[in-house]
N, C-alpha and C positions, 0 to 999 in steps of 0.2 A: 680653216681656223676651227677647231669643235669646242664647244662651249655648255660644259656641264657643273650641276651642283654638288661642291662638297660641303658636307655642315660640320664635319667633326676636325676641327685641326690636329687634336690630339691626335689624333689617328694616320694624319699626312704629314706632318712632320717628322724629317729623318736629321741624322747628324752629317750629312753628307752632301744635304741642300744648300742652297743660297738663300738671303732672306735679305730682305729690304724693310726695312722701317722709320718711318718717320714720327719724332716726338713734336708734338704741340701742346697748346695750354690746357690741355684737357686729360684726366686721369687716362680714360681709355687708350691713350695715344701709345704708352707702354704695357699695356696689360699683356700682347702677347709676346713682347721683349723679354717681360721677366720672367713670363713661363720657358722662353728659349734658355735664356741663361741659367734656367732654375737646372733643366734636362737635359740641354744639349750646348754646355759653353762653349764649347772648342767650335759649333756649328761655325761657317761664312757668312758676314753680317755685314750689310752697309747699313749705318745709323745716321740719320737726316737728322737736323733738328734745327727748328725754327729760330734765327738770329735773336726772337723777341723774346728767348726762354727765360732774361733775367725780371721780365714783369711778374710773372707766377714762382711762387715760394717752391712750390709743390716738384713746379721741374727742375730749379734749383737744384734741388734736394738730392732728385732723379739723375740730373748732370753727375754732381757731387760722386753720390754711387757708381757711377760708370765710370771717372775716373780712376777711383781708388781699385776699382777691380780689371785696369786695363783694357776695359771696351773704347775701342776708337770712333770717335764719331765726326762728323761735319757741319758747321756750321753755314743756314742758308737763307737766303733772304725768300719772302713766302711770295713774291712775284718772280723769282729767279726759274722758271721754272725749264731753260735750257741748261744749267747747269746742272740741276738734277737729274736732267734724261740723259748729257753726259756720262754723270757718273753713276748712272744705272748700266749703262751701255757697256763704259770699261769695267765694272765687276762681272757683268755676264760675259763678255769676251772673254776675259782672264779665266770664267769657270769652264768657259768651252775648248778653250783650248787644252785644258786639263782632261775636262770628263766628257764620257759621253754614254749614256745620257745624262742631262742637266735638268733638275728641277728647280726653280725656283717658289719664293714663297713673298708676295709684296700683301703690306698690312697697308692699306689706305684710309685706315681707318679717318683721320688726321689729315689728311693728307690737302691742299689746296684744289679746287677741280681742275684747275691750268696743268695740275701735274701730273692727276690719275686721269684724267683724259686722255691724253697723247699714248699715256703708256701703253695702251693694245698695238698703234701703231710702232711704236718702237720695238716690243717684244715680234712683233709679227717678221719684222727685218732683222732680227738677230737671230731667233732662235730658230733650230731646225726640227722639223717632223720629230723625231723621238722625243724630243723634250719635251717640257711641261713648266705650264705658270698658274699657282694656284694666288687669285686675291681676295684677302680675308678681310672683313670688316667686326671691330669691335663695338655695341651698340652702347650708348651712353644712355643715361637718366635724365629723362627731359620731363620740364612740368606735364600736369595732366590738363589745364585748359590752356587751351589756343591763345587765352588772355595776355595771358605769362611769356610769350615768344615774342622776342622782339623784332621789328623790319629792317632790313638790311638799305632800303633806302632806292632811289632808282641810280643811283652810281652806282650801284655794289655790282656791276657783272661787265661779261665784256667779252668779245668773240673771239675765239682759241681755234676753228678750225672751220671749214666752207667756201664756196665759191660764189660772184652773179651766176645766177642762171643764163644761159644764151636767147631763152625761148619767153622772148617781154611778153607777149600775149596767153602767155598760159599763168593759170592761178596758182598763187604761191600758200602752198600746206603746209604748216607747222604741227609737230608735237609736244607739246606744252606741257611738262611733271609740274604739279599742285603740289603746295604744301601748304604751312599757315601764314605764311607772308607772301600776302596778298597784295601788298603794296608793291613790290617786288614785282610779281607776275605780271598786274597792270601795267607798269613800267616799259618792263618787255614786251607786252603785246602791243601797247603805244608806238613804241619804236622800229619793230618789225613787220608790223599791221599787215597780217598775212591774210590772204582771201579768205581763207577760213580754217579751222585748226579743229585739232584732235585736244580733249585733254586727258592725261594721264593720272590717274589718284594711284601711288602705291603703299601700300600698310601691312603692318602687322596683325595678321587674322586672330592672333592670340590678346590682342591689345581691344578690348570689349569698349565696343561707342569710337574706336579714334577715325575708322571708314566716316560714320556718322557726323562726326565733329568735322572733317574735312570737307565735307559735303557742304557742311553752313557754311562754314568761312566763307567758302570757294562758289556758294552761290549764282553771283553775279557772274562768273566765268562761265561757271556751266552750260547757263542761261545761253549763252554766246555761241558753244562750241557744238559743231557739227557732231562728234560722237563722243562719249565718253568711256575708259578703259581702265578699270581696276582692280591693279596686279596684286600679287605678294612677294612682298620683299624677300623671303626665303626661299621663295623659287626663283632664281635669277635668271636658270637657262631657258624655261617659260614664258620669262618677261621680256627679254632680249628676243624669243624665236617672235611672240607674239607682235611688237614695236615694229620689226620687221615685215614679217606679215603684214601687217597692216600699213607700213609703207608702200610694198610695193601693190597692194592694194589699189592705192590712192594716186598710183605715180600717174596713171592715163591721162587723169584730173587735172595735174597741173604738177609741181615742183614742189621739193621738200626743204 
């Protein structure tokens, strides 16, 4: 698997490609879908709609628009990642039977983590060497100050991958991604209880003061970390490379 940056979706979208969208409670969840419907209305698309959409009037309006234009979609539960995985596999398998090669675009802007974190594994099992996959993320508008960010709480995380180590005497080393929800981060650390950990801060370099604000909020955690990585969100290729490099460097010292 080769990972490369792709910055301009308008240059990458094509009529013959396959598209996967997830419509959630945020306006950004259908930003790319609207662009596709305007420029490539006949493109093959799998539209997944979170089944609580009726709680959000703007999403209800969007669903009514899709129904009027005969765009088919599937209602799915937030926690039902297995069904989502099956639907994506089916859509790609049908495309592969017809086309050679296949390009798939996945808009994961509003996908739950349990969905998109498993997708690279799924795609690796289905796609061939000549096929390509794009992952797209539409950034939302968020508060400028960290005081306005809510906490997800200590019960709002779950294990979706991994296995116990067979080396009981080794240190356990974790790479922890930090955000504004320090309560959840502290809860994760208290439960996983790593021997030591690497703190990872990902930020947009064009947002002035954002990195400094992250450091301020997470000062207690940064003081406990063995190492800190500051990465740019607009350079995903380097982010993955750096984290893999860090994990490989630490592997002789323990298990991740």
